[in-house]
C-alpha positions, 0 to 999 in steps of 0.5 A: 626433731619435733614435729607439729600438725598444721590441721590439729596442732599435735606435738610430736618429738619425731614426725609420725611414720607414714608422712601423716598425723596419727590424730586426724590423718592431716599431711600437713606436718611441720618439722624443724630442729627449732620449732619449740624455741622460736618465738618472733612471727610475722603474720600475713593475711593472704590476698587480703582486699581480694579473699574479703571479697570472695568470703562476701560473694561466693561467686567470686570463689573460682574467679580471678579477682582485681580489687581496684579503679576502673581503667584508669586506676591501678590493681589494689590487691588481686586473688591468687588466680589473678596473679597466676596470670600476671597481674601484681598489685600496683599494675596499671589496670589496663595492663591488668585486663590485658593479661587476665580479661576474664578477671572480675574487677571489684572497687575497694571498700576500705571501710569494710577491709579496716573493720575485718583488720580489726578482727584479725588483729583483736584474735592476734591481741587475745593470743599475745600483748606484743602485737606490731600492727604493720599495716592493714593486713600483717602484723609482727607477733612476740610469744615469748613467755607464751607457753604457760598461758597457753599450754603449748609452743609459740608454733602450735599458738600460732597454728591455732590462731591460724585456725581461729582467723579462718573459722572466725573471720573466713580468711587464710593467712600465712606464718613466718616464724623465726628469732627476730624480726626481719628473718620472720618476714621474710619467712611469711613470703615463702609459702604463700597462701596458707603457709607456715615457714621457719628460718632457725638461727643454725641455718640462717646465714645459708638461708640468707646467702644466695638470696638477692639484695633486694629481700632486705628490709629497708633496700628500695629500687634505687638502693637495689640498683646501687648495690647491683651496679657495684656488683652486689647481687646476693646477700652473701656478697654484701656480707663479705663487704665489713660494716665500715665499707659499706657504711663509708660507700652507702652512708648509714644504711650500710650498718643494717646491710651489714647487720641483716646480712649477718642475720642481726636485727635487734629491732622489738616488737612493739605494741601500739607503735604509731604511723609514720604517715598518712596519706591519700590519693586519687586516680583521675579519669582523664589526664589533667594538666591544669592548675585550677584541674588539680587544685580542685582535686587536691582540695577534698585530699586535704580534707581527708588527711586533715580528718585523719590527723584529728581522729588519731590526735596527733598533727603534721610537720612535712606535707608532700604532695606525690603526682603521676604522670600519663608515663607513670613516672611518679615525683614527690615534692615536700615542705616542712613547716615551722610549726606543726597542723591538723588544718585541711586549710594550711595543709592545701596551702602549703601543697598548693605551693608544691603544686604550682612548679609542677604545672607546666604543660605536663598531664597528671593521671594521679595526685596524692598528699601525705603527712609525716613527722607527727607531733602532738595536736597541743603544739599544732596551729599556735597563732602568733602576734605576726600572723592571727590568720591561723586563729581564724583558720582554725575557728572555721574549720572547727565550726565546719567539723562541728556541722558535719558531726551533726549532719554528716560529711556533705552537710557543709562545703567550702567554695572550692570544693563546689567549683570545678572551674 
């Protein structure tokens, strides 16, 4: 059975005697029948936000760290020490501090995290051009055909990459290696932190069988609850149903459920795949239930997401608002436009239409704006004979953007950004 040392990346045809690497003495040996034939990987940085903060402030190294807002906010991320004490992402901050009262809370610095992420992704792309970024801290890699380039198997190349991330950037990451994206992503969660887990073809069905249906890619809370109500608790139970029955019962996603339950996933690693949505949100310091107060918080979110659209040179067709009540119940409302837009004013006016019916005395703690269904910017904000407003809005907004580029963001504001009441 082939074996690799996870410290020095030395390869062995058989695991060495004594369960240690004879070259470096490390006990961190990786063995698997298909070790040298698998090439689809998922890499996930360990507790990314919290790890960046610990790297930059050594005093936090052995302390529980929570990255998030104030007492009214939620946990954006937390380190493994905090996780052991019951803290998890998206948890209300007051509950997190109740579970872990000695935690150090750090406000998120998304600009810093973005810069670190770019450095990690750059190392990945130096390893293989086939890198598909999933989020700020994770990506798929296809290392097929890289053996000659790097002089070793994809598994050994991944070990060397992880060492580069640790040594050059100061962060740790976990690897899942398999023959498709679904199983590699599943594997990367098995052995965190600093993990390296493998799921091969020969034992994929045995591995998947007892796992819960909720671990399947694309199965969210509502579908998971529906499957479980129907008595489908494990992946093996799904596998026992025919594809036609699953489609008949659950619609088009039934085909995916059938394929993944059998370990099939034909998706390829797509480098440079574009984001499917852009969003931003804010949690209030105090609950808000009046329209004026909500609109005051809504406008800067529309400006921010419009700026992201312009930076990425895309336009949006669908606008969605998100609201969260004081009881942490979330609701979303969407509108699809006749023509795509990049304009903050258009996004704001459409979001306002969505918001108004929801203002009925309910107190809210969060509001967010999401844009999706992207289009080319050349198709956006076209004026016509019946509506010349769009042209005027675009001219004003372009002028504001030009001033901000020259003098900075706060240099010029619309009146609604200044008048809270």
